[in-house]
TORKOL-4160 file (C-alpha; in steps of 0.2 Angstrom, whole numbers, padded with zeros to 4 digits, m for minus):
63
<pt num="1" X="m0006" Y="m0006" Z="m0077"/>
<pt num="2" X="m0020" Y="m0017" Z="m0070"/>
<pt num="3" X="m0028" Y="m0012" Z="m0054"/>
<pt num="4" X="m0027" Y="m0026" Z="m0043"/>
<pt num="5" X="m0029" Y="m0018" Z="m0025"/>
<pt num="6" X="m0048" Y="m0019" Z="m0017"/>
<pt num="7" X="m0055" Y="m0006" Z="m0006"/>
<pt num="8" X="m0051" Y="m0017" Z="0010"/>
<pt num="9" X="m0034" Y="m0019" Z="0005"/>
<pt num="10" X="m0032" Y="0000" Z="m0001"/>
<pt num="11" X="m0040" Y="0005" Z="0016"/>
<pt num="12" X="m0027" Y="m0006" Z="0026"/>
<pt num="13" X="m0013" Y="0000" Z="0016"/>
<pt num="14" X="m0018" Y="0018" Z="0019"/>
<pt num="15" X="m0018" Y="0014" Z="0038"/>
<pt num="16" X="m0002" Y="0004" Z="0039"/>
<pt num="17" X="0008" Y="0017" Z="0028"/>
<pt num="18" X="0002" Y="0033" Z="0038"/>
<pt num="19" X="0008" Y="0023" Z="0055"/>
<pt num="20" X="0025" Y="0019" Z="0046"/>
<pt num="21" X="0028" Y="0035" Z="0040"/>
<pt num="22" X="0025" Y="0042" Z="0058"/>
<pt num="23" X="0035" Y="0030" Z="0065"/>
<pt num="24" X="0049" Y="0035" Z="0054"/>
<pt num="25" X="0047" Y="0052" Z="0056"/>
<pt num="26" X="0047" Y="0052" Z="0075"/>
<pt num="27" X="0059" Y="0038" Z="0077"/>
<pt num="28" X="0071" Y="0045" Z="0064"/>
<pt num="29" X="0070" Y="0029" Z="0055"/>
<pt num="30" X="0072" Y="0034" Z="0036"/>
<pt num="31" X="0067" Y="0015" Z="0031"/>
<pt num="32" X="0051" Y="0015" Z="0039"/>
<pt num="33" X="0046" Y="0031" Z="0032"/>
<pt num="34" X="0050" Y="0025" Z="0013"/>
<pt num="35" X="0041" Y="0007" Z="0017"/>
<pt num="36" X="0027" Y="0018" Z="0022"/>
<pt num="37" X="0028" Y="0029" Z="0005"/>
<pt num="38" X="0027" Y="0013" Z="m0003"/>
<pt num="39" X="0011" Y="0008" Z="0005"/>
<pt num="40" X="0002" Y="0023" Z="0003"/>
<pt num="41" X="0008" Y="0026" Z="m0014"/>
<pt num="42" X="0000" Y="0007" Z="m0019"/>
<pt num="43" X="m0015" Y="0012" Z="m0011"/>
<pt num="44" X="m0017" Y="0028" Z="m0021"/>
<pt num="45" X="m0013" Y="0020" Z="m0037"/>
<pt num="46" X="m0023" Y="0003" Z="m0033"/>
<pt num="47" X="m0009" Y="m0007" Z="m0040"/>
<pt num="48" X="0003" Y="m0018" Z="m0032"/>
<pt num="49" X="0019" Y="m0024" Z="m0041"/>
<pt num="50" X="0021" Y="m0038" Z="m0030"/>
<pt num="51" X="0005" Y="m0044" Z="m0033"/>
<pt num="52" X="0008" Y="m0046" Z="m0054"/>
<pt num="53" X="0018" Y="m0062" Z="m0053"/>
<pt num="54" X="0009" Y="m0069" Z="m0039"/>
<pt num="55" X="m0007" Y="m0067" Z="m0049"/>
<pt num="56" X="m0017" Y="m0061" Z="m0033"/>
<pt num="57" X="m0031" Y="m0048" Z="m0036"/>
<pt num="58" X="m0040" Y="m0042" Z="m0020"/>
<pt num="59" X="m0052" Y="m0031" Z="m0031"/>
<pt num="60" X="m0070" Y="m0037" Z="m0031"/>
<pt num="61" X="m0082" Y="m0037" Z="m0045"/>
<pt num="62" X="m0089" Y="m0018" Z="m0047"/>
<pt num="63" X="m0076" Y="m0009" Z="m0037"/>
């Protein structure tokens, strides 16, 4: 897979993912927890499959 997530995008995904996971745990809403895990997973691997068909790449040169 081609890495298409830049540093700023990655940090935002980690933050949003962590908030969603915590909201899912404390609010007992499993859907929020799964969305949080997806956000953290895409940040960790640096690839967003939704960006591929839209030809979006937030990664800058040298990252």
